[in-house]
One Martini backbone bead per residue (centre of mass of N, CA, C, O) as a GRO file, in nm:
protein
  270
    1UNK     BB    1  -0.075  -0.980   0.852
    2UNK     BB    2  -0.007  -0.848   0.560
    3UNK     BB    3  -0.073  -0.781   0.245
    4UNK     BB    4   0.210  -0.843   0.143
    5UNK     BB    5   0.229  -1.124   0.281
    6UNK     BB    6  -0.017  -1.256   0.146
    7UNK     BB    7   0.086  -1.227  -0.161
    8UNK     BB    8   0.374  -1.395  -0.076
    9UNK     BB    9   0.282  -1.645   0.047
   10UNK     BB   10   0.390  -2.015   0.093
   11UNK     BB   11   0.209  -2.077   0.358
   12UNK     BB   12  -0.076  -2.216   0.419
   13UNK     BB   13  -0.112  -2.221   0.717
   14UNK     BB   14  -0.068  -1.926   0.771
   15UNK     BB   15  -0.315  -1.831   0.606
   16UNK     BB   16  -0.539  -1.989   0.769
   17UNK     BB   17  -0.480  -1.837   1.030
   18UNK     BB   18  -0.566  -1.568   0.931
   19UNK     BB   19  -0.861  -1.650   0.838
   20UNK     BB   20  -0.961  -1.732   1.125
   21UNK     BB   21  -0.855  -1.538   1.338
   22UNK     BB   22  -1.002  -1.464   1.588
   23UNK     BB   23  -1.021  -1.650   1.894
   24UNK     BB   24  -1.268  -1.739   2.065
   25UNK     BB   25  -1.368  -1.807   2.358
   26UNK     BB   26  -1.402  -2.083   2.564
   27UNK     BB   27  -1.657  -2.215   2.772
   28UNK     BB   28  -1.442  -2.433   2.804
   29UNK     BB   29  -1.236  -2.613   3.054
   30UNK     BB   30  -1.064  -2.716   2.860
   31UNK     BB   31  -1.020  -2.675   2.539
   32UNK     BB   32  -1.193  -2.890   2.303
   33UNK     BB   33  -1.086  -2.786   2.047
   34UNK     BB   34  -0.952  -2.847   1.776
   35UNK     BB   35  -0.599  -2.853   1.680
   36UNK     BB   36  -0.302  -2.704   1.528
   37UNK     BB   37   0.038  -2.722   1.576
   38UNK     BB   38   0.266  -2.465   1.477
   39UNK     BB   39   0.500  -2.237   1.372
   40UNK     BB   40   0.233  -2.011   1.365
   41UNK     BB   41   0.049  -2.159   1.539
   42UNK     BB   42  -0.275  -2.201   1.613
   43UNK     BB   43  -0.528  -2.410   1.451
   44UNK     BB   44  -0.848  -2.350   1.511
   45UNK     BB   45  -1.145  -2.443   1.528
   46UNK     BB   46  -1.357  -2.278   1.304
   47UNK     BB   47  -1.460  -2.010   1.169
   48UNK     BB   48  -1.389  -1.776   0.935
   49UNK     BB   49  -1.337  -1.413   0.966
   50UNK     BB   50  -1.187  -1.375   0.652
   51UNK     BB   51  -1.419  -1.570   0.540
   52UNK     BB   52  -1.588  -1.830   0.373
   53UNK     BB   53  -1.726  -2.131   0.315
   54UNK     BB   54  -1.754  -2.088   0.006
   55UNK     BB   55  -1.457  -2.035  -0.054
   56UNK     BB   56  -1.347  -2.297   0.072
   57UNK     BB   57  -1.504  -2.480  -0.127
   58UNK     BB   58  -1.342  -2.388  -0.376
   59UNK     BB   59  -1.063  -2.499  -0.266
   60UNK     BB   60  -1.151  -2.797  -0.209
   61UNK     BB   61  -1.235  -2.868  -0.495
   62UNK     BB   62  -0.957  -2.831  -0.624
   63UNK     BB   63  -0.812  -3.037  -0.444
   64UNK     BB   64  -0.979  -3.289  -0.540
   65UNK     BB   65  -0.843  -3.339  -0.818
   66UNK     BB   66  -0.607  -3.507  -0.696
   67UNK     BB   67  -0.741  -3.764  -0.617
   68UNK     BB   68  -0.791  -3.856  -0.930
   69UNK     BB   69  -0.478  -3.935  -0.973
   70UNK     BB   70  -0.553  -4.177  -0.811
   71UNK     BB   71  -0.618  -4.526  -0.733
   72UNK     BB   72  -0.902  -4.561  -0.619
   73UNK     BB   73  -1.087  -4.700  -0.419
   74UNK     BB   74  -1.404  -4.747  -0.341
   75UNK     BB   75  -1.412  -4.613  -0.059
   76UNK     BB   76  -1.261  -4.353  -0.165
   77UNK     BB   77  -1.466  -4.271  -0.366
   78UNK     BB   78  -1.705  -4.234  -0.183
   79UNK     BB   79  -1.584  -4.010  -0.012
   80UNK     BB   80  -1.512  -3.804  -0.243
   81UNK     BB   81  -1.788  -3.792  -0.369
   82UNK     BB   82  -1.940  -3.702  -0.102
   83UNK     BB   83  -1.792  -3.439  -0.076
   84UNK     BB   84  -1.854  -3.306  -0.351
   85UNK     BB   85  -2.148  -3.297  -0.298
   86UNK     BB   86  -2.125  -3.100  -0.057
   87UNK     BB   87  -1.971  -2.875  -0.217
   88UNK     BB   88  -2.220  -2.858  -0.433
   89UNK     BB   89  -2.505  -2.883  -0.248
   90UNK     BB   90  -2.623  -3.208  -0.257
   91UNK     BB   91  -2.536  -3.216   0.043
   92UNK     BB   92  -2.503  -3.255   0.367
   93UNK     BB   93  -2.301  -3.289   0.625
   94UNK     BB   94  -2.445  -3.519   0.768
   95UNK     BB   95  -2.456  -3.701   0.498
   96UNK     BB   96  -2.153  -3.724   0.481
   97UNK     BB   97  -2.094  -3.845   0.764
   98UNK     BB   98  -2.250  -4.107   0.697
   99UNK     BB   99  -2.042  -4.204   0.501
  100UNK     BB  100  -1.793  -4.219   0.689
  101UNK     BB  101  -1.931  -4.415   0.891
  102UNK     BB  102  -1.962  -4.649   0.699
  103UNK     BB  103  -1.660  -4.674   0.623
  104UNK     BB  104  -1.552  -4.714   0.905
  105UNK     BB  105  -1.704  -4.977   0.971
  106UNK     BB  106  -1.564  -5.131   0.735
  107UNK     BB  107  -1.276  -5.097   0.849
  108UNK     BB  108  -1.320  -5.241   1.123
  109UNK     BB  109  -1.398  -5.514   0.947
  110UNK     BB  110  -1.140  -5.505   0.708
  111UNK     BB  111  -1.147  -5.267   0.529
  112UNK     BB  112  -0.978  -5.093   0.282
  113UNK     BB  113  -0.835  -4.747   0.267
  114UNK     BB  114  -0.680  -4.483   0.139
  115UNK     BB  115  -0.892  -4.323   0.275
  116UNK     BB  116  -0.968  -4.178   0.563
  117UNK     BB  117  -1.266  -4.160   0.737
  118UNK     BB  118  -1.169  -3.990   0.971
  119UNK     BB  119  -1.032  -3.759   0.806
  120UNK     BB  120  -1.289  -3.694   0.640
  121UNK     BB  121  -1.469  -3.601   0.888
  122UNK     BB  122  -1.270  -3.311   0.901
  123UNK     BB  123  -1.368  -3.151   0.630
  124UNK     BB  124  -1.441  -2.876   0.688
  125UNK     BB  125  -1.556  -2.531   0.630
  126UNK     BB  126  -1.250  -2.451   0.743
  127UNK     BB  127  -0.933  -2.387   0.807
  128UNK     BB  128  -0.901  -2.668   0.950
  129UNK     BB  129  -1.040  -2.857   0.750
  130UNK     BB  130  -0.862  -2.791   0.494
  131UNK     BB  131  -0.608  -2.874   0.614
  132UNK     BB  132  -0.668  -3.169   0.651
  133UNK     BB  133  -0.699  -3.227   0.353
  134UNK     BB  134  -0.413  -3.143   0.254
  135UNK     BB  135  -0.255  -3.340   0.442
  136UNK     BB  136  -0.390  -3.608   0.352
  137UNK     BB  137  -0.311  -3.574   0.044
  138UNK     BB  138  -0.020  -3.586   0.084
  139UNK     BB  139   0.022  -3.840   0.235
  140UNK     BB  140  -0.116  -4.037   0.042
  141UNK     BB  141   0.049  -3.974  -0.207
  142UNK     BB  142   0.325  -4.053  -0.084
  143UNK     BB  143   0.250  -4.332   0.017
  144UNK     BB  144   0.184  -4.453  -0.259
  145UNK     BB  145   0.435  -4.378  -0.435
  146UNK     BB  146   0.615  -4.517  -0.174
  147UNK     BB  147   0.526  -4.808  -0.086
  148UNK     BB  148   0.782  -4.996  -0.130
  149UNK     BB  149   0.969  -4.846   0.069
  150UNK     BB  150   0.776  -4.866   0.315
  151UNK     BB  151   0.773  -5.172   0.337
  152UNK     BB  152   1.067  -5.205   0.396
  153UNK     BB  153   1.084  -5.032   0.657
  154UNK     BB  154   0.858  -5.191   0.816
  155UNK     BB  155   1.005  -5.472   0.868
  156UNK     BB  156   1.223  -5.299   1.094
  157UNK     BB  157   1.018  -5.161   1.271
  158UNK     BB  158   0.930  -4.984   1.523
  159UNK     BB  159   0.707  -4.830   1.723
  160UNK     BB  160   0.857  -4.563   1.724
  161UNK     BB  161   0.885  -4.523   1.424
  162UNK     BB  162   0.575  -4.521   1.360
  163UNK     BB  163   0.514  -4.282   1.543
  164UNK     BB  164   0.698  -4.071   1.384
  165UNK     BB  165   0.566  -4.107   1.107
  166UNK     BB  166   0.286  -4.011   1.185
  167UNK     BB  167   0.405  -3.708   1.234
  168UNK     BB  168   0.659  -3.667   1.005
  169UNK     BB  169   0.716  -3.886   0.838
  170UNK     BB  170   0.926  -4.011   0.623
  171UNK     BB  171   1.295  -4.007   0.602
  172UNK     BB  172   1.288  -3.966   0.306
  173UNK     BB  173   1.300  -3.731   0.056
  174UNK     BB  174   1.079  -3.825  -0.157
  175UNK     BB  175   0.840  -3.792   0.040
  176UNK     BB  176   0.863  -3.479   0.071
  177UNK     BB  177   0.852  -3.400  -0.233
  178UNK     BB  178   0.573  -3.512  -0.296
  179UNK     BB  179   0.422  -3.331  -0.089
  180UNK     BB  180   0.523  -3.051  -0.199
  181UNK     BB  181   0.380  -3.089  -0.474
  182UNK     BB  182   0.118  -3.025  -0.344
  183UNK     BB  183   0.159  -2.769  -0.162
  184UNK     BB  184   0.299  -2.536  -0.348
  185UNK     BB  185   0.015  -2.445  -0.510
  186UNK     BB  186  -0.192  -2.359  -0.271
  187UNK     BB  187  -0.165  -2.057  -0.208
  188UNK     BB  188  -0.263  -1.963  -0.486
  189UNK     BB  189  -0.535  -2.109  -0.475
  190UNK     BB  190  -0.634  -1.949  -0.233
  191UNK     BB  191  -0.622  -1.673  -0.359
  192UNK     BB  192  -0.812  -1.746  -0.604
  193UNK     BB  193  -1.066  -1.803  -0.413
  194UNK     BB  194  -1.071  -1.565  -0.180
  195UNK     BB  195  -0.875  -1.349  -0.224
  196UNK     BB  196  -0.845  -1.032  -0.069
  197UNK     BB  197  -0.896  -0.953   0.256
  198UNK     BB  198  -0.806  -0.643   0.235
  199UNK     BB  199  -1.005  -0.628  -0.047
  200UNK     BB  200  -1.308  -0.601  -0.060
  201UNK     BB  201  -1.565  -0.670  -0.285
  202UNK     BB  202  -1.813  -0.496  -0.469
  203UNK     BB  203  -2.066  -0.608  -0.709
  204UNK     BB  204  -2.224  -0.459  -0.974
  205UNK     BB  205  -2.488  -0.553  -1.141
  206UNK     BB  206  -2.441  -0.385  -1.411
  207UNK     BB  207  -2.188  -0.567  -1.502
  208UNK     BB  208  -2.403  -0.795  -1.588
  209UNK     BB  209  -2.367  -0.865  -1.888
  210UNK     BB  210  -2.408  -1.071  -2.149
  211UNK     BB  211  -2.104  -1.090  -2.206
  212UNK     BB  212  -2.000  -1.143  -1.926
  213UNK     BB  213  -2.160  -1.399  -1.869
  214UNK     BB  214  -2.075  -1.576  -2.108
  215UNK     BB  215  -1.772  -1.579  -2.036
  216UNK     BB  216  -1.796  -1.690  -1.734
  217UNK     BB  217  -1.948  -1.959  -1.806
  218UNK     BB  218  -1.751  -2.084  -2.014
  219UNK     BB  219  -1.507  -2.099  -1.808
  220UNK     BB  220  -1.656  -2.259  -1.583
  221UNK     BB  221  -1.731  -2.522  -1.760
  222UNK     BB  222  -1.432  -2.556  -1.915
  223UNK     BB  223  -1.168  -2.470  -1.748
  224UNK     BB  224  -1.111  -2.210  -1.936
  225UNK     BB  225  -0.901  -1.901  -1.898
  226UNK     BB  226  -0.823  -1.721  -2.165
  227UNK     BB  227  -1.061  -1.493  -2.137
  228UNK     BB  228  -0.991  -1.293  -1.907
  229UNK     BB  229  -0.909  -1.025  -2.059
  230UNK     BB  230  -1.190  -1.003  -2.195
  231UNK     BB  231  -1.348  -0.972  -1.940
  232UNK     BB  232  -1.215  -0.706  -1.859
  233UNK     BB  233  -1.332  -0.545  -2.103
  234UNK     BB  234  -1.625  -0.594  -2.047
  235UNK     BB  235  -1.635  -0.480  -1.769
  236UNK     BB  236  -1.538  -0.198  -1.855
  237UNK     BB  237  -1.781  -0.150  -2.054
  238UNK     BB  238  -1.987  -0.182  -1.802
  239UNK     BB  239  -1.814   0.012  -1.566
  240UNK     BB  240  -1.583  -0.116  -1.448
  241UNK     BB  241  -1.335   0.025  -1.177
  242UNK     BB  242  -1.192  -0.231  -1.038
  243UNK     BB  243  -0.869  -0.303  -1.009
  244UNK     BB  244  -0.872  -0.588  -0.891
  245UNK     BB  245  -1.045  -0.719  -1.102
  246UNK     BB  246  -0.888  -0.628  -1.366
  247UNK     BB  247  -0.608  -0.738  -1.284
  248UNK     BB  248  -0.675  -1.026  -1.244
  249UNK     BB  249  -0.761  -1.080  -1.533
  250UNK     BB  250  -0.469  -0.962  -1.657
  251UNK     BB  251  -0.293  -1.179  -1.510
  252UNK     BB  252  -0.053  -1.387  -1.651
  253UNK     BB  253   0.036  -1.543  -1.356
  254UNK     BB  254  -0.231  -1.656  -1.313
  255UNK     BB  255  -0.420  -1.927  -1.157
  256UNK     BB  256  -0.696  -2.045  -1.284
  257UNK     BB  257  -1.019  -2.138  -1.158
  258UNK     BB  258  -1.339  -2.233  -1.098
  259UNK     BB  259  -1.301  -2.053  -0.807
  260UNK     BB  260  -1.283  -1.777  -0.902
  261UNK     BB  261  -1.365  -1.489  -0.758
  262UNK     BB  262  -1.458  -1.331  -1.011
  263UNK     BB  263  -1.637  -1.528  -1.153
  264UNK     BB  264  -1.826  -1.567  -0.904
  265UNK     BB  265  -1.928  -1.274  -0.888
  266UNK     BB  266  -2.058  -1.271  -1.169
  267UNK     BB  267  -2.245  -1.546  -1.098
  268UNK     BB  268  -2.329  -1.514  -0.793
  269UNK     BB  269  -2.137  -1.648  -0.599
  270UNK     BB  270  -1.992  -1.691  -0.281
   0.00000   0.00000   0.00000
């Protein structure tokens, strides 16, 4: 992938494969690592070589906002809240997996859950993990939105039908339209979270003046980013001459989020 392709890409999976980077050989054969086979190649589990887990956490955190637009049952709420605690650094990955395990045990005992504990246990801060998060988010949103239509289809479905639906989704266009409404904004949100991997930026501490820090903190806490052009002016006044930073702040077409890579640089977040 070239820089031009990265900036224009509309396929999240293709971008995540690029962020995963060169896949190291497996010491075991056959290779036991989970992977997703896509039109763009295999997305193999493992850390991204062109981004950090911290930047992927910002992307995942923004994705999680969409869970709360659904009427989550209590098991699903516990899963999403547990994941958000992990993303915010308030619990470890092992503690989060314990939440998933408890909900999985409850599901096997008959408890229903809109969010699958098994799928949730795979949302590691890797390109493969956040891909699983977005896939499940789109699937659950579409399945819930069109639950009456799905129930009708299921009445006369064969085992082969159900097997195919599990892989490819349901065959009516509205199901895929709803899923695409989840997927379509994600490439831009990923760019907003991880920045441009072709142009890594080093932030000079002297640029963190009181004015710069105040503006960044206000936007981070309020999730209102109308002051981004003002932040650019303040950074420039502080001596910042990095065009990528300044242009991003002044880009009127950008969709800024709490995980904005520029704001996080200012605040000293990973």
